[in-house]
Steps between C-alpha positions, in 0.01 A plus 500: 500500500381494141662258258665642188561309178866440599428322831236259382602135531450211257286193591810303548642746743174513694487116509857478621437757776177335601680154517787648697257656746307163536833316563588737778170443677432127437699195561564186300177335635290772330653423169457134547133546595412716201695273257306196637155683473591601138590138415187361651296757307670431167464130561132528570441706199702267273297191632183694426617582145600145443176358626303727271706403196686829483834369605797614291747226513634486140845658442666606182862410395627780734312371811241789483132416558286487194130539463456130428224578257 
């Protein structure tokens, strides 16, 4: 069936539907695994950036990261 302009969905709606479909087909262990992998990946990237002097650890008065330059 061809889509018309009226039945297109927003990115938010598409994301919600995809998340709901994934939740129906995967259990809690799946989400724990992908969360752990994402944390490991971000941690490795952060260590690499810090080691190369590109770490961004300075914060402004509102707690946001600043360029530090």
